[in-house]
N, C-alpha and C positions, 0 to 999 in steps of 0.2 A: 802233271799232265802239260805236254805241250801247248802253248797257245799265248795269247795276250792278255794282260790285265790293265784295266784303266780305273782310275779312282779319281774324282774330283771332289774336293772338301776343303773349305777355307782353312780350317785348323790341321791340315795333314801334316803328319810326322813321319820321318823317314823309317822310324823303328816299326811303325804300323805297316807300311808297305812291306818291309823286310819280313815281318811275320806272316803277312799272308802270301807272299811269294814261297817261302819255305814250306807252308802247308801244301803248296802245289808240287813240290819236289817228290816225286813217288818213286824215282829210280835214280840210281847213283850216277848214270851218265848223262841225266839232265843238267842243263846249264842255264844260268839266269842272269839277266841284266835288268836294271831299273833305273829311271831317271825321274826327277821332279821339277816342276817349273811352275810358280805362281798358283799353288793350290791345287794342282793336276799332278798325276803321277802315271807313268806308263811302265809296264813290264813285260818282258818277254821271256819264255822258257822254250829252249830248243832241246832235241834229242842230241847230245853230244856225239853219238856214233854217226850221225849224218852230218851235223854242222860241227866244224873243228872249235868254234867258240860261240858263246851267246852274243849274237850280233844283232843288228837291226833296231837299235835305237839311236835317234839323232835328236839333236836340240839345234835349232835354227834361229839365229838372232834373238835368242831369248824371246821368241814369240811362239814358236812351234815346238811341239814333241811329236816324233813319229816312232812307232813300233812297227816293226815288219818281220815277218816270218814267212820263209817260202823261197820261191824262185821265179825269175821273169824268164819266159823263154824267148820273148822279142825284145830283149834290152836294147839290141843295136838299133832297132826302128826309131822308138821314142828317144834313145839316147843321141842318135845322129841329129835328130831335130832339135835337140835341147843343146848339144855341144859336138858340132860335127867334126872337130879335131881331136875328139877324145873318145874312143871306143870304151864302152862300159864293160867292166868286169863283173863277175859273180858277186864278189865282196862290195860293189858298189850299187847293188840293186835297191837298198833302202834309200840311199841319196838319189837315184835316179826317180825312184817313186815319188820322193818328196819334191823333187824340182819339177816334175811333171804336174803334180798337184799344184804348185806354186804359179805355174804358168797357165795351165788349162782349167783350173779348178776341177769340180767332180767330173768333167768330161775326160779327164786324163785317164779314168779307169776304163774307159771304152777303148784306150789305146794300148793298155797294158795286157798281155796274154801271158798267163802263167798259173802256177799254184801258189797262192799266197793269201796272207791276211794281213791286214793293215789297220792301224788306229792313228789318227792325226789330232 
């Protein structure tokens, strides 16, 4: 089932997260990605016929993990405020969402318009 999985546990093992992620893959075209950092894990599952690759997982300065699934319709607006010299592409929507959160905190979500789910 497409979506985002998050787990926080001090004794977290990669094999446990991989097992949970596999149990959510109900269709051959689903794609997955997962990342761990300091006892926390995030995973994202995308429908491969829409997304060409499971994307949307970022690690930032070994402090933040971000899982992102979806699309920003107005990526140019917050993208211009964050980096005016570099227009945002669709592949960079997860990075843009994280940069917006790091700059504006929870207020960033009022600036983002689209169909997406996010976990930080």
